[in-house]
C-alpha positions as CSV (number, residue, x, y, z in Angstrom):
1,X,0.0,0.0,0.0
2,X,1.6,3.3,-1.2
3,X,-0.9,5.5,0.6
4,X,-3.7,5.4,3.2
5,X,-7.1,6.3,1.8
6,X,-9.7,7.6,4.2
7,X,-13.2,6.9,3.0
8,X,-16.6,8.0,4.4
9,X,-18.5,4.7,4.8
10,X,-21.8,6.4,4.7
11,X,-21.3,7.9,1.3
12,X,-18.3,6.1,-0.2
13,X,-16.6,9.5,-0.8
14,X,-12.9,10.0,-0.2
15,X,-11.8,12.1,2.7
16,X,-8.1,12.1,2.2
17,X,-5.0,10.3,1.0
18,X,-1.9,10.0,3.2
19,X,1.4,8.7,1.8
20,X,2.9,5.7,3.5
21,X,6.4,6.2,5.0
22,X,9.4,4.4,3.7
23,X,11.9,2.7,6.0
24,X,14.1,5.8,6.2
25,X,11.2,8.0,7.5
26,X,10.3,5.3,9.9
27,X,13.8,5.0,11.3
28,X,14.1,8.8,11.7
29,X,10.8,8.8,13.6
30,X,12.0,6.1,16.0
31,X,15.3,7.9,16.5
32,X,13.5,11.2,17.3
33,X,11.2,9.4,19.7
34,X,14.3,8.0,21.5
35,X,15.7,11.5,21.9
36,X,12.4,12.8,23.2
37,X,12.2,10.0,25.8
38,X,15.8,10.4,26.8
39,X,15.2,14.1,27.7
40,X,11.7,13.6,29.1
41,X,12.7,10.9,31.6
42,X,15.1,13.4,33.2
43,X,13.0,16.5,32.9
44,X,9.4,15.4,33.7
45,X,7.9,14.8,37.1
46,X,4.7,13.0,37.9
47,X,3.1,16.3,38.8
48,X,3.9,17.8,35.4
49,X,2.6,14.7,33.5
50,X,-0.6,14.8,35.5
51,X,-1.0,18.6,34.7
52,X,-0.5,17.8,31.0
53,X,-3.1,15.1,31.1
54,X,-5.5,17.6,32.6
55,X,-4.8,19.9,29.7
56,X,-5.5,17.0,27.3
57,X,-8.8,16.3,28.9
58,X,-9.8,19.9,28.6
59,X,-8.7,20.1,24.9
60,X,-10.8,17.0,24.1
61,X,-13.9,18.6,25.6
62,X,-13.3,21.9,23.9
63,X,-12.9,20.2,20.5
64,X,-15.5,17.5,21.0
65,X,-17.7,18.4,18.1
66,X,-15.0,18.6,15.5
67,X,-13.3,15.5,16.7
68,X,-16.5,13.5,16.8
69,X,-17.3,14.6,13.3
70,X,-13.9,13.4,12.2
71,X,-14.6,10.0,13.7
72,X,-17.9,9.7,12.0
73,X,-16.5,10.8,8.6
74,X,-13.7,8.2,8.8
75,X,-15.5,5.1,10.2
76,X,-19.2,5.8,10.1
77,X,-20.1,5.9,13.8
78,X,-23.3,7.7,14.8
79,X,-22.3,11.2,15.8
80,X,-23.9,10.8,19.3
81,X,-21.7,7.8,19.8
82,X,-18.6,9.6,18.5
83,X,-19.2,12.5,20.9
84,X,-19.6,10.0,23.8
85,X,-16.2,8.4,22.7
86,X,-14.5,11.8,23.0
87,X,-16.1,12.4,26.4
88,X,-14.9,9.1,27.6
89,X,-11.3,9.9,26.5
90,X,-11.5,13.1,28.5
91,X,-12.7,11.2,31.5
92,X,-9.8,8.9,31.2
93,X,-7.4,11.8,31.1
94,X,-9.1,13.2,34.3
95,X,-8.8,9.9,36.0
96,X,-5.1,9.4,35.5
97,X,-4.4,13.1,36.2
98,X,-6.0,12.6,39.6
99,X,-4.7,9.1,40.4
100,X,-1.4,8.5,38.6
101,X,0.8,9.9,41.4
102,X,-0.7,7.6,44.0
103,X,-0.5,4.6,41.6
104,X,3.2,5.2,40.9
105,X,4.3,6.2,44.4
106,X,7.1,4.3,46.0
107,X,5.9,1.5,48.2
108,X,7.9,0.8,51.4
109,X,8.3,-2.8,52.4
110,X,9.4,-3.9,55.9
111,X,12.6,-5.9,55.8
112,X,15.8,-6.1,57.8
113,X,17.4,-3.4,55.6
114,X,17.4,0.3,56.5
115,X,14.9,1.0,53.7
116,X,13.3,-1.3,51.1
117,X,11.1,0.1,48.4
118,X,9.2,-1.0,45.4
119,X,9.5,1.8,42.8
120,X,7.8,2.3,39.4
121,X,9.9,3.7,36.6
122,X,9.2,4.2,32.9
123,X,10.3,1.6,30.4
124,X,10.9,3.7,27.3
125,X,9.1,3.8,24.0
126,X,5.9,1.8,23.7
127,X,4.5,0.8,20.4
128,X,0.7,0.9,20.2
129,X,-1.0,-1.0,17.3
130,X,-4.7,0.1,17.3
131,X,-7.9,-0.7,15.5
132,X,-10.5,1.5,13.7
133,X,-13.7,0.7,15.7
134,X,-13.1,3.2,18.5
135,X,-10.4,5.3,16.8
136,X,-9.8,7.7,19.7
137,X,-10.8,5.6,22.8
138,X,-8.6,2.6,21.9
139,X,-5.6,4.8,21.4
140,X,-6.2,6.9,24.5
141,X,-6.8,3.8,26.6
142,X,-3.2,2.7,25.9
143,X,-1.5,6.1,25.5
144,X,-2.7,7.9,28.6
145,X,-1.5,5.5,31.3
146,X,1.8,5.0,29.3
147,X,2.4,8.8,29.1
148,X,1.4,9.2,32.8
149,X,4.0,6.6,33.7
150,X,6.7,8.7,31.9
151,X,7.0,6.6,28.7
152,X,7.0,7.7,25.1
153,X,4.7,6.1,22.5
154,X,4.6,5.5,18.8
155,X,1.3,4.7,17.2
156,X,0.5,2.4,14.3
157,X,-3.2,3.1,13.8
158,X,-5.6,1.3,11.5
159,X,-5.0,2.2,7.8
160,X,-8.6,3.4,7.4
161,X,-8.5,6.1,10.1
162,X,-5.3,8.1,9.3
163,X,-6.9,11.5,10.0
164,X,-7.9,10.4,13.5
165,X,-4.4,9.2,14.1
166,X,-2.9,12.5,13.1
167,X,-5.5,14.4,15.1
168,X,-4.5,12.4,18.2
169,X,-0.9,13.3,17.8
170,X,-1.7,16.9,17.4
171,X,-3.8,17.0,20.5
172,X,-1.1,15.4,22.7
173,X,1.4,18.0,21.4
174,X,-1.1,20.9,22.0
175,X,-1.6,19.7,25.5
176,X,2.1,20.4,26.2
177,X,3.8,17.0,25.8
178,X,7.2,17.4,24.1
179,X,7.7,17.1,20.3
180,X,8.1,13.4,19.3
181,X,7.1,12.0,22.7
182,X,4.0,10.7,20.9
183,X,4.3,10.0,17.2
184,X,1.9,8.6,14.6
185,X,3.8,6.2,12.3
186,X,2.3,6.2,8.8
187,X,3.4,2.6,8.1
188,X,1.9,-0.5,6.7
189,X,1.2,-3.7,8.7
190,X,4.2,-5.4,7.2
191,X,6.5,-2.8,8.7
192,X,5.3,-3.5,12.3
193,X,7.7,-6.3,13.0
194,X,10.6,-4.1,12.1
195,X,9.4,-1.5,14.7
196,X,9.0,-4.2,17.4
197,X,12.5,-5.4,16.7
198,X,14.0,-1.9,16.9
199,X,16.2,-1.4,19.9
200,X,14.3,1.8,21.0
201,X,11.0,-0.1,21.5
202,X,10.5,-1.5,25.0
203,X,6.9,-2.8,24.8
204,X,3.9,-3.3,22.6
205,X,0.2,-2.7,23.2
206,X,-2.2,-4.1,20.7
207,X,-5.9,-4.0,20.4
208,X,-7.2,-6.0,17.4
209,X,-8.0,-9.3,15.9
210,X,-6.8,-12.7,17.2
211,X,-4.7,-13.1,14.1
212,X,-3.0,-9.7,14.6
213,X,-2.4,-10.5,18.2
214,X,-0.7,-13.8,17.4
215,X,1.5,-12.1,14.9
216,X,2.5,-9.2,17.2
217,X,3.0,-11.6,20.2
218,X,5.3,-13.8,18.1
219,X,7.3,-10.8,17.0
220,X,7.5,-9.4,20.5
221,X,8.6,-12.8,21.8
222,X,11.4,-13.0,19.3
223,X,12.6,-9.5,20.3
224,X,12.0,-10.2,24.1
225,X,9.6,-7.2,24.4
226,X,6.7,-7.2,26.8
227,X,3.2,-7.0,25.2
228,X,-0.4,-6.4,26.2
229,X,-3.0,-7.8,23.9
230,X,-6.7,-7.0,23.9
231,X,-8.2,-9.2,21.2
232,X,-11.6,-10.4,20.1
233,X,-14.6,-11.5,22.2
234,X,-17.8,-13.5,21.9
235,X,-19.4,-12.3,25.1
236,X,-22.3,-14.2,26.5
237,X,-25.4,-12.4,27.7
238,X,-27.1,-14.8,30.1
239,X,-30.8,-14.2,30.8
240,X,-32.0,-16.2,33.8
241,X,-35.8,-17.0,34.0
242,X,-36.5,-14.5,36.8
243,X,-34.9,-11.6,34.9
244,X,-37.0,-8.5,34.2
245,X,-37.6,-8.8,30.4
246,X,-38.4,-5.1,30.0
247,X,-35.0,-4.2,31.3
248,X,-33.3,-7.1,29.5
249,X,-34.7,-6.3,26.1
250,X,-33.7,-2.6,26.4
251,X,-30.2,-3.5,27.5
252,X,-29.8,-6.3,25.0
253,X,-30.4,-3.8,22.2
254,X,-27.7,-1.5,23.6
255,X,-25.3,-4.3,24.5
256,X,-25.4,-5.9,21.0
257,X,-25.8,-3.0,18.7
258,X,-23.6,-0.3,20.2
259,X,-21.2,1.0,17.5
260,X,-23.2,-1.1,15.0
261,X,-22.0,-4.2,16.8
262,X,-18.4,-3.4,16.0
263,X,-17.1,-3.8,19.5
264,X,-15.0,-6.5,21.1
265,X,-17.1,-6.3,24.3
266,X,-20.5,-6.2,22.7
267,X,-22.9,-8.9,23.7
268,X,-22.8,-11.5,21.0
269,X,-24.3,-14.8,22.3
270,X,-27.7,-14.4,24.0
271,X,-28.3,-17.5,26.2
272,X,-32.0,-17.8,27.1
273,X,-33.9,-20.3,29.2
274,X,-35.8,-22.6,26.7
275,X,-39.2,-21.8,28.3
276,X,-38.6,-18.1,28.1
277,X,-37.0,-18.0,24.7
278,X,-40.2,-17.5,22.5
279,X,-41.2,-14.4,24.4
280,X,-37.7,-12.9,24.5
281,X,-37.2,-13.6,20.8
282,X,-40.4,-11.9,19.9
283,X,-39.8,-8.9,22.1
284,X,-36.2,-8.5,20.9
285,X,-37.4,-8.7,17.3
286,X,-40.0,-6.0,17.9
287,X,-37.4,-3.8,19.6
288,X,-34.9,-4.2,16.7
289,X,-37.6,-3.5,14.1
290,X,-39.0,-0.4,15.9
291,X,-35.7,1.2,17.0
292,X,-33.5,1.2,13.9
293,X,-33.9,3.7,11.1
294,X,-31.0,4.1,8.7
295,X,-29.7,7.6,7.9
296,X,-26.8,10.0,7.8
297,X,-24.6,9.2,10.9
298,X,-24.0,12.9,11.2
299,X,-27.7,13.4,12.0
300,X,-28.2,12.9,15.8
301,X,-31.7,11.4,15.0
302,X,-30.1,8.5,13.0
303,X,-30.3,5.1,14.8
304,X,-28.8,2.9,12.1
305,X,-25.3,3.9,10.9
306,X,-23.1,2.1,8.3
307,X,-20.5,-0.4,9.1
308,X,-16.9,1.0,8.9
309,X,-16.0,-0.6,5.5
310,X,-17.7,-2.7,2.8
311,X,-15.3,-5.6,3.2
312,X,-16.2,-5.9,6.8
313,X,-19.9,-6.0,5.9
314,X,-19.2,-8.7,3.3
315,X,-17.3,-10.8,5.8
316,X,-20.1,-10.5,8.3
317,X,-22.7,-11.4,5.7
318,X,-20.8,-14.5,4.8
319,X,-20.8,-15.5,8.4
320,X,-24.6,-15.1,8.5
321,X,-24.9,-17.3,5.4
322,X,-22.7,-20.0,7.0
323,X,-24.7,-19.9,10.2
324,X,-27.8,-20.6,8.1
325,X,-26.0,-23.6,6.5
326,X,-25.7,-25.0,10.0
327,X,-29.4,-24.6,10.9
328,X,-29.7,-21.0,12.0
329,X,-33.0,-19.2,11.3
330,X,-33.0,-15.5,10.4
331,X,-35.8,-13.8,12.4
332,X,-35.1,-10.3,11.1
333,X,-32.4,-8.7,8.9
334,X,-29.7,-10.8,7.3
335,X,-28.9,-8.6,4.3
336,X,-27.2,-5.4,3.2
337,X,-29.6,-2.5,2.9
338,X,-30.4,-1.2,-0.6
339,X,-29.0,2.3,-0.2
340,X,-25.6,4.0,-0.6
341,X,-23.0,3.1,2.0
342,X,-22.1,0.0,4.0
343,X,-25.4,-0.4,5.8
344,X,-26.3,-3.9,7.2
345,X,-29.7,-4.7,8.5
346,X,-29.7,-5.5,12.3
347,X,-30.0,-9.2,12.4
348,X,-31.4,-11.8,14.8
349,X,-30.4,-15.4,14.4
350,X,-32.0,-18.3,16.4
351,X,-31.4,-22.0,16.7
352,X,-27.7,-21.5,17.2
353,X,-26.0,-24.6,18.5
354,X,-22.5,-25.0,19.8
355,X,-21.6,-26.6,16.4
356,X,-22.7,-23.5,14.5
357,X,-19.8,-21.2,13.4
358,X,-21.8,-18.3,14.7
359,X,-21.4,-19.7,18.2
360,X,-17.7,-20.2,17.9
361,X,-16.6,-17.1,15.9
362,X,-16.8,-13.4,16.7
363,X,-19.5,-11.7,14.7
364,X,-18.2,-8.2,14.4
365,X,-21.3,-6.3,13.3
366,X,-25.0,-5.9,14.0
367,X,-25.9,-9.6,14.4
368,X,-27.3,-11.2,17.6
369,X,-27.5,-14.9,18.1
370,X,-29.9,-16.9,20.4
371,X,-29.0,-20.2,22.1
372,X,-31.3,-21.8,24.5
373,X,-30.4,-23.6,27.8
374,X,-32.2,-25.9,30.2
375,X,-30.9,-24.8,33.6
376,X,-28.4,-22.2,34.9
377,X,-25.5,-24.6,35.1
378,X,-26.1,-25.4,31.4
379,X,-26.1,-21.7,30.6
380,X,-22.7,-21.3,32.4
381,X,-21.3,-24.2,30.4
382,X,-22.5,-22.7,27.2
383,X,-21.1,-19.3,28.1
384,X,-17.6,-20.8,28.7
385,X,-17.8,-23.1,25.6
386,X,-15.7,-20.7,23.5
387,X,-12.1,-20.0,22.9
388,X,-12.7,-16.3,23.8
389,X,-12.8,-14.8,27.3
390,X,-13.2,-11.1,27.2
391,X,-16.5,-10.3,29.0
392,X,-19.9,-11.6,29.9
393,X,-23.1,-10.5,31.7
394,X,-25.8,-12.2,33.8
395,X,-29.3,-10.9,34.1
396,X,-31.4,-11.9,37.1
397,X,-33.5,-10.5,40.0
398,X,-31.4,-12.6,42.4
399,X,-28.1,-10.8,42.9
400,X,-26.5,-13.7,44.7
401,X,-27.2,-16.1,41.9
402,X,-26.0,-13.6,39.4
403,X,-22.7,-13.1,41.2
404,X,-22.2,-16.8,41.6
405,X,-22.6,-17.3,37.8
406,X,-20.5,-14.2,37.0
407,X,-17.7,-15.6,39.2
408,X,-17.8,-18.8,37.1
409,X,-17.5,-17.0,33.8
410,X,-14.1,-17.6,32.2
411,X,-13.5,-14.0,31.2
412,X,-11.8,-10.8,32.3
413,X,-14.9,-8.6,32.8
414,X,-18.1,-10.1,34.3
415,X,-21.2,-7.9,34.9
416,X,-24.5,-8.6,36.7
417,X,-27.5,-6.7,35.5
418,X,-25.4,-4.3,33.5
419,X,-23.9,-4.4,30.0
420,X,-20.1,-5.0,29.8
421,X,-18.1,-1.9,29.4
422,X,-14.7,-0.5,30.0
423,X,-14.2,2.0,32.9
424,X,-11.0,4.0,33.5
425,X,-11.2,3.0,37.2
426,X,-11.2,-0.8,36.6
427,X,-8.8,-3.2,34.9
428,X,-9.8,-4.2,31.4
429,X,-8.7,-7.2,29.4
430,X,-9.4,-10.9,28.8
431,X,-8.2,-14.5,29.1
432,X,-7.9,-17.4,26.6
433,X,-7.8,-16.2,23.0
434,X,-9.0,-12.7,24.0
435,X,-5.5,-11.8,25.1
436,X,-3.5,-11.1,28.2
437,X,-2.4,-8.1,30.3
438,X,-4.6,-5.4,31.5
439,X,-5.4,-1.8,30.6
440,X,-6.9,0.9,32.7
441,X,-7.0,1.3,36.5
442,X,-4.0,0.8,38.7
443,X,-3.1,-2.4,36.8
444,X,-3.1,-0.6,33.5
445,X,-0.6,2.1,34.5
446,X,1.7,-0.5,35.9
447,X,1.9,-2.7,32.8
448,X,4.6,-0.7,31.1
449,X,6.8,0.3,34.0
450,X,10.0,-1.2,35.5
451,X,8.8,-2.5,38.9
452,X,12.1,-2.1,40.7
453,X,13.2,-3.4,44.1
454,X,15.3,-0.8,45.9
455,X,17.2,-2.2,48.9
456,X,19.2,0.2,51.1
457,X,21.2,-1.5,53.8
């Protein structure tokens, strides 16, 4: 790829073309990042870094409208969701501006020495490899704690959102961070391994597909670089027989179709008691049918936006067809809308067994699947019968039962009577093929630091 092409998925119109860097430009950028970190590690204090994060949060809020519009133009998200994404990034900046000093403070340990401390020091330059679905949030989720800890960062963003990538770099500079401390690398995927192997790089954070995670982890392993991987998910949404269906249907709509279903933590497998399934399916179908109206994602009244790219829609539709080959029934949707842009009809599939590819794969788009169970223990077994382990939710009037099932879920984030979501205050990440390591909270800011023992006799 000689250049990155930014395309509006709602219209098919071209936003911009950005040339791809050659290896000389890449090497220069990494060299400059190294110089920036070398100076910053001696000049910066935690108080200064927190002050700059506060600046960054205020900038995000001041520019929310224009940044949200950029997100919508590049990847098609509804403007109201894009604005919420910018607000969440600002919240993240506020959180670490307020808590980073405490999270990174020296910790005394009682030993026979005069003083023994655990200290947290920056590693160096962290490579972030980030996806298109939340083009600001995914980057900020990795960058803010890394910068708070005193690291530098270079970003390889998704090729479809180059304007968002450049805007993020500009914001971080405008907030007061030094030139080259955060750099967007305009490189192709086949150049990433070279970056990982570079002596200046000390760690890698990736959010993306399972295949991308395996490739990056392999390269990081060869180079002996730490990595944090946040990969795909096939989150269960377990509805127990005593659950309030009014609440459940409302939250199911949000949990599955947020960001047009293009979210790793969206609910994807709806597990319903077999006696309750007919009523839930009908009510869910009615909710889908009445809520979604396609339109311009820049219009706040629009409820159905396009998917980010046509090739992503085509892949999703092929998964729906394969699901039908294995016995799935399409209750609603199941096709691309006949209008300009990459619009896919919100889809509900029933009769999904564990043998169906739709049960085992991640459906990254507006498609919900229904699988029935006979008793709660059966539901838990179905929930865990996947190679993924990112999140899961349980819906019940009995909080104790909900907690017991949530504790049994093999995942990194388990919620009772609430949809799965990331929160700056809490660790975020998965197990199994959903990755390893944690972002956010105290655990996130300590992923890319040198946890050093300091013994003073």
